[in-house]
C-alpha positions as CSV (number, residue, x, y, z in Angstrom):
1,M,36.9,53.5,-19.9
2,N,34.0,53.8,-23.0
3,I,31.0,53.3,-21.5
4,S,27.2,52.9,-22.5
5,I,24.6,53.4,-19.7
6,F,20.9,52.3,-20.9
7,G,17.9,53.9,-18.6
8,L,18.6,57.3,-17.7
9,G,15.7,57.5,-14.4
10,Y,17.7,57.3,-11.4
11,V,20.0,55.2,-10.8
12,G,21.0,55.8,-14.5
13,A,21.4,59.4,-14.8
14,V,23.4,59.4,-11.0
15,S,26.0,56.7,-12.5
16,S,26.1,58.5,-16.1
17,A,27.3,61.9,-14.4
18,C,29.3,60.2,-11.7
19,F,31.5,57.5,-13.9
20,A,32.1,60.6,-16.2
21,N,33.2,62.8,-13.6
22,N,35.5,60.0,-12.8
23,G,36.9,60.6,-16.7
24,N,35.3,57.7,-18.5
25,R,33.4,58.7,-21.9
26,V,30.3,58.0,-20.8
27,I,27.1,56.8,-23.5
28,G,24.1,57.5,-21.8
29,V,20.9,55.6,-23.5
30,D,17.2,56.1,-23.4
31,I,13.9,55.7,-25.5
32,S,12.9,59.0,-23.9
33,P,13.7,62.1,-26.5
34,Q,12.6,64.2,-23.7
35,K,15.3,62.7,-21.0
36,V,18.3,62.2,-23.9
37,K,17.8,66.5,-24.8
38,L,17.5,67.4,-21.0
39,I,21.0,65.7,-20.3
40,N,22.3,67.3,-23.4
41,K,21.7,70.8,-22.7
42,G,23.4,69.7,-19.0
43,K,20.1,69.2,-17.5
44,S,19.2,66.9,-15.2
45,P,16.2,65.2,-15.4
46,I,15.5,64.1,-11.6
47,I,15.6,66.5,-8.8
48,E,18.8,65.0,-7.0
49,E,21.4,67.1,-5.0
50,G,25.2,68.1,-7.0
51,L,23.6,66.0,-10.0
52,E,22.8,68.5,-12.6
53,E,26.3,69.9,-12.1
54,L,28.6,66.8,-12.4
55,I,26.0,66.9,-15.7
56,K,26.9,70.1,-16.4
57,K,30.8,69.3,-16.5
58,G,30.1,65.7,-18.4
59,I,28.3,67.8,-21.6
60,K,30.8,70.4,-21.6
61,T,34.3,68.4,-21.1
62,K,32.4,66.0,-24.0
63,K,32.5,63.1,-21.3
64,L,28.8,62.4,-21.2
65,L,26.8,62.4,-24.1
66,A,23.0,61.1,-24.7
67,T,21.4,59.1,-27.0
68,T,18.4,57.2,-28.5
69,D,20.5,55.3,-30.7
70,E,21.7,52.0,-28.8
71,I,23.4,50.5,-31.8
72,S,25.4,53.4,-31.7
73,A,26.4,53.1,-28.4
74,I,27.5,49.8,-28.2
75,L,29.6,49.9,-31.3
76,N,31.0,53.0,-29.3
77,S,31.8,51.2,-26.0
78,D,33.4,48.6,-24.1
79,I,31.1,48.2,-21.1
80,S,27.1,48.5,-20.8
81,I,25.5,49.3,-17.6
82,V,21.8,49.0,-17.8
83,C,20.1,50.9,-15.5
84,V,16.3,50.3,-16.1
85,G,13.5,49.7,-14.0
86,T,12.1,46.5,-12.7
87,P,8.6,47.4,-11.2
88,S,6.2,45.3,-9.0
89,L,3.6,42.6,-10.7
90,A,0.4,42.2,-9.3
91,N,1.8,38.9,-7.4
92,G,5.1,40.6,-5.8
93,D,7.2,39.6,-8.5
94,I,9.0,41.8,-10.4
95,D,9.0,42.7,-14.2
96,L,11.9,42.0,-15.8
97,S,10.7,42.9,-19.2
98,Y,12.5,45.6,-19.7
99,I,16.2,43.9,-18.5
100,H,15.5,41.5,-21.0
101,K,14.4,43.7,-23.9
102,V,17.4,45.9,-23.2
103,C,19.6,42.3,-23.2
104,I,18.2,41.5,-27.0
105,K,18.7,44.7,-27.8
106,I,22.4,45.0,-27.0
107,G,22.8,41.2,-28.2
108,V,21.8,42.6,-31.8
109,A,23.8,44.9,-31.7
110,L,26.6,42.9,-30.7
111,K,26.6,40.6,-33.9
112,A,28.4,44.0,-35.8
113,K,31.3,44.2,-32.7
114,K,34.6,42.6,-33.0
115,T,36.0,42.9,-29.4
116,F,35.0,41.8,-26.2
117,H,31.9,43.4,-24.4
118,T,30.7,43.5,-20.7
119,I,27.5,44.1,-20.1
120,V,26.4,45.2,-16.6
121,I,23.0,44.9,-14.5
122,R,22.7,47.8,-12.1
123,S,19.3,47.6,-11.5
124,T,17.9,45.5,-8.4
125,V,16.6,41.9,-9.9
126,S,16.2,38.6,-8.5
127,P,18.6,36.0,-8.4
128,G,19.4,33.6,-11.5
129,T,18.4,37.1,-13.5
130,I,22.0,37.2,-15.4
131,R,22.6,33.3,-16.1
132,H,19.1,34.2,-18.1
133,C,20.3,37.3,-19.7
134,V,23.3,35.7,-21.1
135,K,21.5,33.1,-22.6
136,L,19.2,36.0,-24.0
137,I,22.2,37.8,-25.5
138,E,23.6,34.6,-26.5
139,E,20.7,33.7,-28.8
140,S,20.6,37.2,-29.9
141,S,24.0,38.0,-30.9
142,G,25.2,34.3,-31.8
143,K,28.5,35.3,-29.7
144,R,30.0,32.9,-27.6
145,P,29.3,34.1,-23.7
146,T,33.4,34.3,-21.8
147,H,34.8,34.4,-24.8
148,E,33.5,37.0,-26.8
149,F,31.2,39.1,-24.2
150,G,30.2,38.4,-20.5
151,M,28.2,39.3,-17.9
152,A,27.6,40.7,-13.8
153,S,25.6,42.0,-11.5
154,N,26.8,44.7,-9.5
155,P,24.2,46.5,-7.3
156,E,23.9,50.2,-6.2
157,F,23.3,51.5,-2.8
158,L,22.2,55.0,-3.9
159,R,19.5,56.4,-1.7
160,E,17.5,59.5,-3.1
161,G,18.5,62.8,-1.8
162,T,22.3,61.6,-1.0
163,A,22.9,59.4,-4.4
164,V,26.2,61.5,-5.6
165,K,27.7,60.8,-2.2
166,D,26.5,57.9,-2.3
167,F,28.1,57.2,-5.6
168,Y,31.4,57.9,-4.2
169,E,30.8,56.4,-0.9
170,P,29.4,53.3,-1.0
171,P,29.4,50.8,2.0
172,Y,31.0,48.3,-0.6
173,T,31.3,47.2,-4.6
174,I,29.6,44.1,-5.5
175,I,30.8,42.7,-8.5
176,G,29.2,39.2,-9.2
177,A,30.8,38.5,-12.9
178,T,30.4,35.5,-15.1
179,C,33.9,35.5,-16.6
180,R,37.1,36.9,-15.3
181,K,37.9,38.8,-18.1
182,S,34.8,41.1,-17.0
183,E,35.4,41.1,-13.1
184,I,38.8,42.7,-13.9
185,E,37.2,45.4,-16.4
186,L,34.5,46.6,-13.5
187,K,37.4,46.4,-11.0
188,K,39.2,49.2,-12.9
189,L,36.3,51.3,-13.7
190,Y,35.9,51.4,-9.7
191,R,39.0,51.9,-9.0
192,Q,38.7,55.4,-8.0
193,I,36.4,54.3,-5.3
194,S,37.6,53.9,-1.8
195,S,35.6,51.4,-0.6
196,P,36.2,47.8,-0.6
197,I,35.1,45.6,-3.5
198,F,33.9,42.0,-3.2
199,C,33.5,39.4,-6.1
200,L,30.7,37.0,-5.9
201,T,28.6,35.2,-7.9
202,P,26.6,36.8,-9.8
203,E,23.3,34.9,-8.0
204,E,25.1,35.8,-4.9
205,A,25.5,39.5,-6.1
206,E,21.8,39.8,-7.0
207,M,20.7,38.6,-3.7
208,I,22.7,41.1,-1.7
209,K,20.6,44.1,-2.7
210,Y,17.2,42.1,-1.2
211,A,19.3,41.0,1.9
212,N,20.2,44.5,2.5
213,N,16.8,46.5,1.5
214,N,14.9,43.6,3.6
215,F,17.1,43.6,6.7
216,H,16.5,47.6,6.8
217,A,12.6,47.5,6.5
218,T,13.1,44.6,9.3
219,K,15.2,47.8,11.2
220,I,12.8,50.0,10.9
221,V,9.3,47.7,11.5
222,F,11.6,46.7,14.8
223,A,12.1,49.7,15.7
224,N,8.5,50.9,15.4
225,E,6.8,48.1,17.1
226,I,9.3,48.6,19.9
227,G,8.5,52.3,19.9
228,N,4.6,51.7,20.3
229,I,4.9,49.3,23.0
230,C,7.5,52.6,24.7
231,K,4.4,55.1,23.9
232,E,2.0,52.7,25.6
233,L,3.8,52.7,29.0
234,G,5.7,56.3,28.8
235,I,8.6,55.3,27.9
236,D,10.9,57.2,25.5
237,S,11.4,55.6,22.5
238,H,13.8,57.2,20.8
239,R,16.1,56.8,24.1
240,V,15.7,53.0,24.1
241,M,16.7,52.5,20.5
242,E,19.6,55.3,20.8
243,I,20.8,53.1,23.3
244,V,20.3,49.8,21.7
245,A,22.2,51.1,18.6
246,Q,25.2,52.0,20.9
247,D,26.0,48.6,21.3
248,K,28.6,47.6,18.3
249,K,29.6,44.4,19.8
250,L,26.2,42.4,19.5
251,N,23.2,44.9,18.1
252,L,24.7,46.3,15.2
253,S,27.6,44.0,14.4
254,P,27.7,41.1,12.2
255,Y,27.0,38.5,15.3
256,Y,24.3,37.0,14.9
257,L,23.6,37.4,11.6
258,K,24.7,34.1,10.5
259,P,22.5,31.7,9.0
260,G,22.5,28.4,11.2
261,F,19.8,27.0,13.6
262,A,16.9,28.0,15.8
263,F,17.4,30.3,18.9
264,G,17.4,29.0,22.0
265,G,18.8,28.9,25.6
266,S,17.4,31.0,28.7
267,C,17.1,34.2,27.5
268,L,16.0,35.0,23.6
269,P,13.2,32.5,24.0
270,K,11.5,33.8,27.2
271,D,12.3,37.6,26.4
272,V,10.7,37.3,23.2
273,R,7.4,36.0,25.0
274,A,7.6,38.7,27.4
275,L,7.1,41.3,25.2
276,T,4.8,39.8,23.2
277,Y,2.5,39.4,26.2
278,K,3.2,42.9,27.4
279,A,2.2,44.1,24.0
280,H,-1.0,42.3,23.6
281,H,-1.6,42.9,27.3
282,L,-1.7,47.1,26.2
283,D,-4.1,45.6,23.0
284,L,-0.8,46.0,20.2
285,K,-0.3,44.4,17.5
286,I,3.3,43.7,16.9
287,P,3.4,41.8,14.0
288,M,7.3,40.9,13.3
289,L,7.9,40.9,17.3
290,S,4.6,37.8,17.6
291,S,6.3,35.9,14.3
292,L,9.9,35.3,15.9
293,L,8.7,32.2,17.9
294,D,6.8,31.0,14.6
295,S,9.6,31.1,12.3
296,N,12.2,29.8,14.9
297,E,9.8,27.0,15.0
298,Y,9.2,26.8,11.5
299,H,13.3,26.6,11.3
300,I,13.5,23.1,13.5
301,Q,10.8,21.8,11.3
302,R,13.1,22.4,8.0
303,A,16.0,20.7,10.5
304,L,13.6,17.4,10.9
305,R,12.3,17.5,6.9
306,L,16.5,17.5,5.9
307,I,16.4,14.3,8.1
308,Y,13.1,12.6,7.1
309,N,14.6,13.0,3.2
310,T,17.3,11.3,3.6
311,G,15.3,7.9,4.5
312,K,17.6,7.2,6.8
313,K,17.2,6.1,10.7
314,K,20.4,5.7,13.4
315,I,21.1,9.6,13.9
316,G,24.4,11.0,15.7
317,V,23.9,13.9,17.1
318,L,27.1,15.9,18.4
319,G,26.0,18.8,20.2
320,F,23.4,19.1,22.5
321,A,23.4,22.6,24.4
322,F,22.2,25.2,23.0
323,K,25.3,26.7,22.0
324,A,28.9,25.1,22.4
325,G,30.7,25.7,25.3
326,T,28.3,26.2,27.6
327,D,25.9,22.9,29.2
328,D,23.0,24.9,29.1
329,L,19.9,23.1,28.1
330,R,17.3,25.2,28.3
331,E,14.9,25.8,25.7
332,S,17.7,24.2,23.3
333,P,16.3,23.8,19.8
334,M,18.1,20.4,19.8
335,V,16.1,19.3,23.0
336,T,13.0,20.0,20.7
337,L,14.5,18.5,17.8
338,I,15.8,15.2,19.1
339,E,12.4,14.7,21.3
340,M,10.6,14.5,17.6
341,L,13.3,12.5,16.3
342,I,12.6,9.6,19.2
343,G,9.2,10.4,19.4
344,K,9.3,9.0,15.7
345,N,11.2,5.7,16.1
346,Y,14.2,6.9,15.1
347,K,17.2,5.4,16.9
348,V,19.2,8.4,18.4
349,R,23.1,8.8,19.7
350,I,23.8,11.7,21.6
351,Y,27.5,13.2,22.3
352,D,28.1,16.8,24.2
353,N,31.6,16.7,26.4
354,N,29.7,19.6,28.2
355,V,26.7,17.9,29.3
356,F,27.7,14.6,29.7
357,L,29.8,16.1,32.3
358,A,26.8,18.1,33.5
359,K,24.6,15.0,33.7
360,L,27.6,13.7,36.6
361,L,28.2,17.4,38.2
362,G,26.5,20.3,36.5
363,K,24.1,23.0,37.1
364,N,21.8,21.0,34.6
365,K,21.9,17.9,36.2
366,E,18.1,18.2,38.1
367,F,17.1,19.3,34.3
368,I,18.7,16.2,32.2
369,E,17.4,14.1,35.1
370,Q,13.8,15.0,35.6
371,R,13.1,16.7,32.7
372,I,14.6,15.0,30.0
373,P,15.2,11.8,31.3
374,H,14.3,9.8,27.7
375,I,16.5,12.0,26.7
376,S,19.4,11.3,29.4
377,K,19.5,7.3,28.7
378,H,20.8,8.2,24.5
379,I,24.0,10.5,25.6
380,L,27.3,8.4,24.8
381,K,30.7,9.0,26.7
382,K,32.5,8.8,23.3
383,M,32.3,11.1,20.2
384,E,33.5,7.7,18.1
385,D,30.9,5.7,19.2
386,V,28.0,8.0,18.2
387,I,29.7,8.1,14.9
388,K,30.5,4.5,14.1
389,G,27.0,3.7,14.9
390,S,25.0,6.6,12.9
391,D,24.1,6.7,9.3
392,I,22.8,10.3,9.8
393,I,25.7,13.1,11.6
394,L,23.6,15.7,13.1
395,I,26.0,18.8,14.5
396,G,24.1,21.1,16.8
397,N,26.7,23.5,18.1
398,K,30.2,25.1,16.5
399,S,32.2,23.1,19.2
400,P,36.0,23.1,17.9
401,E,35.8,19.0,18.4
402,F,33.1,18.0,16.0
403,S,35.0,20.3,13.3
404,K,38.2,18.3,13.5
405,A,36.1,14.7,13.6
406,L,34.9,15.5,9.8
407,H,37.4,13.0,8.6
408,L,36.2,10.0,11.1
409,I,32.9,10.6,9.0
410,K,32.5,8.1,6.0
411,P,31.0,9.2,2.3
412,T,28.4,6.7,2.8
413,Q,26.9,8.8,6.2
414,T,25.0,11.6,5.6
415,I,26.5,15.1,7.8
416,I,23.9,17.7,8.2
417,D,25.3,20.8,9.6
418,L,23.0,22.6,11.6
419,V,25.7,25.3,12.8
420,R,28.3,25.4,9.5
421,V,31.1,24.0,11.6
422,D,33.2,23.7,8.4
423,P,32.3,27.6,7.2
424,H,34.3,26.3,3.3
425,R,31.3,24.0,2.9
426,I,28.1,24.2,1.2
427,T,25.6,21.9,0.5
428,S,27.2,18.9,-1.8
429,D,27.5,15.1,-2.0
430,N,27.4,13.6,2.0
431,Y,27.4,17.1,3.6
432,V,23.8,19.2,3.9
433,G,23.2,22.6,5.5
434,I,20.3,23.5,6.8
435,C,20.3,27.0,5.3
436,W,23.4,26.7,2.8
């Protein structure tokens, strides 16, 4: 395939050399004559293991060429990959000016081109950038998007020091294309990479890199805060985290990594409080761990605002326990939310088969009758009665009977789903997801 790559810095240089090594014809473009000269001499503009050998090979086989002439590069390629920098601004936002300038230059060059062209943003950019860049290219080229050009987000996952290896062994390849034709072209480009390919919307693709990097940052801060506590207690922190990482069922797995409602139950809130107290007793600051309960409380307030915004007052709650398949009400965020609603004079009806049984027989009988009797009287025996008498249906856990009951809810009623009981729905019409 014929590729032009804009920006021969870290990502651009590695991508250029590796795509050329895969047999593609690559034209690297940069405003720096020095970088262009280095690459054309078979030299690497950065220090990265194995990169100079690939550049030298690409130049020798004439699969790789560097230039400052962006128009020539566009006219002699079918795919343009943008790898220019997106540095931070003083306010924390990213500077997209380099991306925008390149896109306008590409658009100008496309005026003279008669064949379809795909423009790919490989730089890390905030969600919505691709859509904006489509408009810039459309305006500067006079070409029609999806008909004469397409765009895509294709974030990279390259680590300094292992970038060449990471190029060939990424966790996955992400393609967020604006049209089917560009998506197909990029799938062909990555056909030699064995990792799975995920085709998403441009916004989803743009968000993936931020989600990944913030998750990595979270893990580092978490390990450091646990390490600080361990050190003060004379515990080997590396041994502790080594064992934590051995749990592939919950700790290093998709479990818990699903947006939904606040956490609750008999373990998480209690243990977060206990460890936070211990750290404070040791005169340690643990900003991230200390923020967990505040963040959890914010999520409950967010659910409350979604209800307020409807302007409706009759609330039917499906799911009372903190998760499906249990009658445990201890520190259930649903209990907190329901108490807030009752306190603000909402008319609340509640259905949870497990909790209804517990009210009569289960281990939570004392808790229901003594701690939350004001909520107990709102519990109904039949789910149909709760749905029928409510303007808002609030889904609080993933009990299978709730997903099966969605067909009972009329278009005039509002569904507020806190757990994504239907994995195929996002906020639209009368359905509202708390964070999807």
